[in-house]
N, C-alpha and C positions, 0 to 999 in steps of 0.2 A: 298546374306542375305541366303537364300537357300544352296550354296554351304558351307557356315559355318556352317547351321545345319545337313548337311549329316558329314561334317568333325567329328562333337562333336558324332553322332550317331554312327560312324564307330570308333571312338577312344572308345565310351564305350562297344560298341560292343566287341573291343579286349581284353580291361580291362577284361571282364565277362567272356570271354574265356581265359584267363591264369587265372582268379580265380580257374579252374576245374584242374584236374590233367594233366597230359600229354597225357594222354590216348585220352581225351575229347578233348583237344585242337586240336592232330593233326585229330581226329575223324570230329571234327567239318571242321578242314581246308579241307579236302578231301570231305566232304561232299559239302562243297560251290564249291570245284575245280570239282565234280561232275555235280553240278546244270549249272554252267559254260561251261562244255564240250559239254553238253545232249544241253544246247540250242546254241552252236557253230553248230553243229551237225544237228540239225534241221533245222538251217540256210542254212546250205551249201547242204542239199540234197533237200530244196526246188530251192536251184538255179539250182540243177542238173534236175530236174523234171521240170525247166522251158527250160533247154537249148534241152537235149535229150528228152522231155516227162514223161509223167506221169505214163508208163509201170511198175509195181512191177516184181522184179525177184522173181522167182519160181524156184522148182526143178522141174523138171520132169520126172529126174529118177534117179534111182540107180545099178549100175554093180558092179560086181567084174571082178577084172581082175586078170589071172591067170600069173602068171611069176615064173623060173626057182627057184628064190632064196625065200626061206620060211621066209617072213616079209613083214612088213607093207610096203607100198608103200612110206611112208616118212621118213623110217630108208636108204631107199636107196640116196645115194650122186653120 
């Protein structure tokens, strides 16, 4: 019975989303995908911490590299 209730709820939410404009529909879908992605990233990060330890990544320095080319290093192929 709970599966039917969830299906009805999802259907009602879907219909409510369709009542808005195209922008609202796309925005709501992106927000839902964002929430899902953040949950998956957090889950993956927790697994990474279990395997490799809980050491956080930090930047320990910042240096400039001089080259003969006058450009940003990412511009060089």
